[in-house]
SEZA-258046 format. One record per residue (C-alpha): chain; residue in three letters; x, y, z. Coordinates in Angstrom, 2 decimals, always signed. Layout:
N
<r><unit>A</unit><code>ALA</code><u>X</u><v>Y</v><w>Z</w></r>
...
end
This chain:
120
<r><unit>A</unit><code>PRO</code><u>+0.24</u><v>+0.18</v><w>+0.16</w></r>
<r><unit>A</unit><code>LYS</code><u>+1.06</u><v>+3.41</v><w>-0.81</w></r>
<r><unit>A</unit><code>GLY</code><u>+4.62</u><v>+2.39</v><w>-2.02</w></r>
<r><unit>A</unit><code>VAL</code><u>+5.78</u><v>+0.24</v><w>+0.93</w></r>
<r><unit>A</unit><code>ASP</code><u>+9.28</u><v>-0.55</v><w>+0.54</w></r>
<r><unit>A</unit><code>PHE</code><u>+11.31</u><v>-2.15</v><w>+3.53</w></r>
<r><unit>A</unit><code>ASN</code><u>+14.47</u><v>-3.49</v><w>+3.98</w></r>
<r><unit>A</unit><code>ILE</code><u>+15.34</u><v>-7.01</v><w>+5.33</w></r>
<r><unit>A</unit><code>SER</code><u>+17.91</u><v>-9.28</v><w>+6.33</w></r>
<r><unit>A</unit><code>ALA</code><u>+19.34</u><v>-11.36</v><w>+3.58</w></r>
<r><unit>A</unit><code>ASN</code><u>+17.60</u><v>-14.72</v><w>+6.26</w></r>
<r><unit>A</unit><code>ALA</code><u>+13.96</u><v>-12.55</v><w>+6.30</w></r>
<r><unit>A</unit><code>ARG</code><u>+14.65</u><v>-12.19</v><w>+2.49</w></r>
<r><unit>A</unit><code>ILE</code><u>+15.07</u><v>-15.88</v><w>+2.28</w></r>
<r><unit>A</unit><code>ALA</code><u>+12.46</u><v>-16.51</v><w>+4.46</w></r>
<r><unit>A</unit><code>LEU</code><u>+9.89</u><v>-14.57</v><w>+2.40</w></r>
<r><unit>A</unit><code>ASP</code><u>+10.64</u><v>-15.84</v><w>-0.62</w></r>
<r><unit>A</unit><code>LEU</code><u>+11.01</u><v>-19.45</v><w>+0.23</w></r>
<r><unit>A</unit><code>GLY</code><u>+7.63</u><v>-19.07</v><w>+1.77</w></r>
<r><unit>A</unit><code>LEU</code><u>+6.11</u><v>-16.98</v><w>-0.96</w></r>
<r><unit>A</unit><code>GLU</code><u>+7.36</u><v>-19.73</v><w>-3.72</w></r>
<r><unit>A</unit><code>SER</code><u>+6.08</u><v>-22.52</v><w>-1.40</w></r>
<r><unit>A</unit><code>VAL</code><u>+2.93</u><v>-21.12</v><w>-0.21</w></r>
<r><unit>A</unit><code>ILE</code><u>+2.17</u><v>-20.30</v><w>-4.11</w></r>
<r><unit>A</unit><code>SER</code><u>+3.35</u><v>-24.06</v><w>-5.20</w></r>
<r><unit>A</unit><code>ASN</code><u>+0.49</u><v>-25.37</v><w>-3.07</w></r>
<r><unit>A</unit><code>SER</code><u>-1.79</u><v>-23.31</v><w>-4.47</w></r>
<r><unit>A</unit><code>GLU</code><u>-0.65</u><v>-24.35</v><w>-7.81</w></r>
<r><unit>A</unit><code>LYS</code><u>-0.94</u><v>-28.43</v><w>-6.66</w></r>
<r><unit>A</unit><code>TYR</code><u>-4.46</u><v>-27.86</v><w>-5.46</w></r>
<r><unit>A</unit><code>GLY</code><u>-6.15</u><v>-26.66</v><w>-8.22</w></r>
<r><unit>A</unit><code>SER</code><u>-6.12</u><v>-23.09</v><w>-8.26</w></r>
<r><unit>A</unit><code>SER</code><u>-6.55</u><v>-21.10</v><w>-11.39</w></r>
<r><unit>A</unit><code>THR</code><u>-6.34</u><v>-17.97</v><w>-10.19</w></r>
<r><unit>A</unit><code>ILE</code><u>-3.70</u><v>-16.70</v><w>-7.53</w></r>
<r><unit>A</unit><code>SER</code><u>-2.97</u><v>-13.14</v><w>-6.49</w></r>
<r><unit>A</unit><code>ILE</code><u>-0.94</u><v>-11.91</v><w>-4.04</w></r>
<r><unit>A</unit><code>GLN</code><u>-1.99</u><v>-8.58</v><w>-1.85</w></r>
<r><unit>A</unit><code>VAL</code><u>-0.47</u><v>-6.52</v><w>+0.03</w></r>
<r><unit>A</unit><code>ARG</code><u>-1.82</u><v>-4.52</v><w>+3.64</w></r>
<r><unit>A</unit><code>GLU</code><u>-0.60</u><v>-2.51</v><w>+6.37</w></r>
<r><unit>A</unit><code>ASP</code><u>-2.23</u><v>-1.64</v><w>+9.62</w></r>
<r><unit>A</unit><code>GLU</code><u>-0.03</u><v>-0.17</v><w>+12.58</w></r>
<r><unit>A</unit><code>ASP</code><u>+1.59</u><v>-2.61</v><w>+13.49</w></r>
<r><unit>A</unit><code>ASP</code><u>+2.04</u><v>-5.14</v><w>+11.11</w></r>
<r><unit>A</unit><code>ILE</code><u>+2.72</u><v>-5.61</v><w>+7.25</w></r>
<r><unit>A</unit><code>TYR</code><u>+0.20</u><v>-8.13</v><w>+5.85</w></r>
<r><unit>A</unit><code>ILE</code><u>+1.46</u><v>-10.68</v><w>+2.51</w></r>
<r><unit>A</unit><code>SER</code><u>-0.67</u><v>-12.54</v><w>+1.49</w></r>
<r><unit>A</unit><code>VAL</code><u>-1.64</u><v>-15.29</v><w>-1.14</w></r>
<r><unit>A</unit><code>VAL</code><u>-5.11</u><v>-15.84</v><w>-2.10</w></r>
<r><unit>A</unit><code>ASP</code><u>-6.41</u><v>-18.77</v><w>-4.32</w></r>
<r><unit>A</unit><code>ASP</code><u>-9.46</u><v>-20.24</v><w>-5.39</w></r>
<r><unit>A</unit><code>GLY</code><u>-8.59</u><v>-24.47</v><w>-5.05</w></r>
<r><unit>A</unit><code>ASP</code><u>-9.58</u><v>-27.02</v><w>-3.43</w></r>
<r><unit>A</unit><code>GLY</code><u>-9.46</u><v>-25.59</v><w>-0.48</w></r>
<r><unit>A</unit><code>MET</code><u>-9.13</u><v>-27.37</v><w>+2.89</w></r>
<r><unit>A</unit><code>ASN</code><u>-11.97</u><v>-28.88</v><w>+5.30</w></r>
<r><unit>A</unit><code>GLN</code><u>-11.09</u><v>-28.64</v><w>+9.23</w></r>
<r><unit>A</unit><code>GLN</code><u>-8.84</u><v>-31.59</v><w>+9.52</w></r>
<r><unit>A</unit><code>SER</code><u>-6.62</u><v>-30.86</v><w>+6.75</w></r>
<r><unit>A</unit><code>LEU</code><u>-6.45</u><v>-27.20</v><w>+8.09</w></r>
<r><unit>A</unit><code>GLU</code><u>-5.40</u><v>-27.97</v><w>+11.45</w></r>
<r><unit>A</unit><code>ARG</code><u>-2.87</u><v>-29.45</v><w>+9.90</w></r>
<r><unit>A</unit><code>TYR</code><u>-1.46</u><v>-27.02</v><w>+7.18</w></r>
<r><unit>A</unit><code>GLY</code><u>+2.11</u><v>-26.34</v><w>+8.24</w></r>
<r><unit>A</unit><code>THR</code><u>+3.16</u><v>-29.78</v><w>+9.78</w></r>
<r><unit>A</unit><code>PRO</code><u>+5.45</u><v>-31.98</v><w>+8.51</w></r>
<r><unit>A</unit><code>PHE</code><u>+4.24</u><v>-34.79</v><w>+6.16</w></r>
<r><unit>A</unit><code>ASN</code><u>+1.03</u><v>-33.72</v><w>+5.67</w></r>
<r><unit>A</unit><code>THR</code><u>+0.61</u><v>-35.46</v><w>+2.41</w></r>
<r><unit>A</unit><code>ALA</code><u>-3.18</u><v>-34.83</v><w>+1.18</w></r>
<r><unit>A</unit><code>SER</code><u>-3.63</u><v>-35.43</v><w>-2.39</w></r>
<r><unit>A</unit><code>SER</code><u>-2.36</u><v>-33.34</v><w>-4.43</w></r>
<r><unit>A</unit><code>LYS</code><u>-2.67</u><v>-33.31</v><w>-8.63</w></r>
<r><unit>A</unit><code>GLU</code><u>+1.42</u><v>-33.37</v><w>-8.24</w></r>
<r><unit>A</unit><code>GLY</code><u>+2.31</u><v>-35.30</v><w>-5.29</w></r>
<r><unit>A</unit><code>GLY</code><u>+4.83</u><v>-34.17</v><w>-2.79</w></r>
<r><unit>A</unit><code>SER</code><u>+5.95</u><v>-34.92</v><w>+0.74</w></r>
<r><unit>A</unit><code>GLY</code><u>+4.62</u><v>-31.86</v><w>+2.64</w></r>
<r><unit>A</unit><code>LEU</code><u>+8.17</u><v>-30.66</v><w>+3.98</w></r>
<r><unit>A</unit><code>GLY</code><u>+8.24</u><v>-27.37</v><w>+1.81</w></r>
<r><unit>A</unit><code>VAL</code><u>+5.88</u><v>-25.10</v><w>+3.34</w></r>
<r><unit>A</unit><code>TYR</code><u>+6.61</u><v>-26.65</v><w>+7.07</w></r>
<r><unit>A</unit><code>PHE</code><u>+10.08</u><v>-25.63</v><w>+6.25</w></r>
<r><unit>A</unit><code>SER</code><u>+9.37</u><v>-22.45</v><w>+5.01</w></r>
<r><unit>A</unit><code>LEU</code><u>+6.75</u><v>-21.49</v><w>+7.61</w></r>
<r><unit>A</unit><code>GLN</code><u>+9.23</u><v>-22.41</v><w>+10.20</w></r>
<r><unit>A</unit><code>LEU</code><u>+12.06</u><v>-19.86</v><w>+8.50</w></r>
<r><unit>A</unit><code>ILE</code><u>+8.82</u><v>-17.47</v><w>+8.66</w></r>
<r><unit>A</unit><code>LYS</code><u>+8.69</u><v>-18.28</v><w>+12.44</w></r>
<r><unit>A</unit><code>ASP</code><u>+12.62</u><v>-17.83</v><w>+12.81</w></r>
<r><unit>A</unit><code>ALA</code><u>+12.72</u><v>-14.30</v><w>+11.14</w></r>
<r><unit>A</unit><code>GLY</code><u>+10.06</u><v>-13.28</v><w>+14.34</w></r>
<r><unit>A</unit><code>TRP</code><u>+7.44</u><v>-12.76</v><w>+11.88</w></r>
<r><unit>A</unit><code>ASP</code><u>+3.87</u><v>-15.15</v><w>+11.70</w></r>
<r><unit>A</unit><code>TRP</code><u>+1.67</u><v>-16.53</v><w>+9.56</w></r>
<r><unit>A</unit><code>ALA</code><u>-2.08</u><v>-17.80</v><w>+9.42</w></r>
<r><unit>A</unit><code>VAL</code><u>-4.31</u><v>-19.54</v><w>+7.11</w></r>
<r><unit>A</unit><code>GLU</code><u>-8.03</u><v>-19.75</v><w>+6.11</w></r>
<r><unit>A</unit><code>SER</code><u>-9.44</u><v>-21.78</v><w>+4.03</w></r>
<r><unit>A</unit><code>GLU</code><u>-13.12</u><v>-23.22</v><w>+2.80</w></r>
<r><unit>A</unit><code>LEU</code><u>-13.71</u><v>-26.50</v><w>+0.70</w></r>
<r><unit>A</unit><code>LYS</code><u>-13.88</u><v>-25.85</v><w>-2.53</w></r>
<r><unit>A</unit><code>LEU</code><u>-13.60</u><v>-21.98</v><w>-2.02</w></r>
<r><unit>A</unit><code>GLY</code><u>-10.10</u><v>-21.43</v><w>-1.96</w></r>
<r><unit>A</unit><code>THR</code><u>-6.95</u><v>-20.88</v><w>+0.92</w></r>
<r><unit>A</unit><code>THR</code><u>-5.68</u><v>-17.13</v><w>+1.59</w></r>
<r><unit>A</unit><code>VAL</code><u>-2.35</u><v>-17.84</v><w>+3.20</w></r>
<r><unit>A</unit><code>HIS</code><u>-0.91</u><v>-14.92</v><w>+5.53</w></r>
<r><unit>A</unit><code>ILE</code><u>+2.80</u><v>-13.80</v><w>+6.17</w></r>
<r><unit>A</unit><code>ILE</code><u>+2.38</u><v>-11.78</v><w>+8.92</w></r>
<r><unit>A</unit><code>ILE</code><u>+5.32</u><v>-9.09</v><w>+9.15</w></r>
<r><unit>A</unit><code>PRO</code><u>+5.78</u><v>-6.88</v><w>+12.46</w></r>
<r><unit>A</unit><code>LYS</code><u>+6.94</u><v>-3.47</v><w>+11.55</w></r>
<r><unit>A</unit><code>LYS</code><u>+8.96</u><v>-3.41</v><w>+14.11</w></r>
<r><unit>A</unit><code>THR</code><u>+11.31</u><v>-6.22</v><w>+12.71</w></r>
<r><unit>A</unit><code>ILE</code><u>+11.71</u><v>-4.32</v><w>+9.47</w></r>
<r><unit>A</unit><code>VAL</code><u>+13.18</u><v>-1.18</v><w>+8.50</w></r>
<r><unit>A</unit><code>LEU</code><u>+10.77</u><v>+1.02</v><w>+6.33</w></r>
end
């Protein structure tokens, strides 16, 4: 929003890049025809959200999202480790993440970056 520009460490940049890559890859694996990245901010945080129109998740899958070897059936397979490791890197950077999903309506994954962890 409004030309937000920020500087982050090399490790945080890797965490963000891998996090986005893994979440987008999962969106593609689980039937998305449209994927968008949205950025917004509030007083304390910047939110980078990956929004898709894929298969979505039931409550059990939603609760397991981001855990190792979470291998629900996908069109392309996978070990379930990509998102797990990426989200661990997000946490190690001092950031957070959240996920919202509904079956047949898609999934939104938010990467939440506290402004106090970056230089604006």
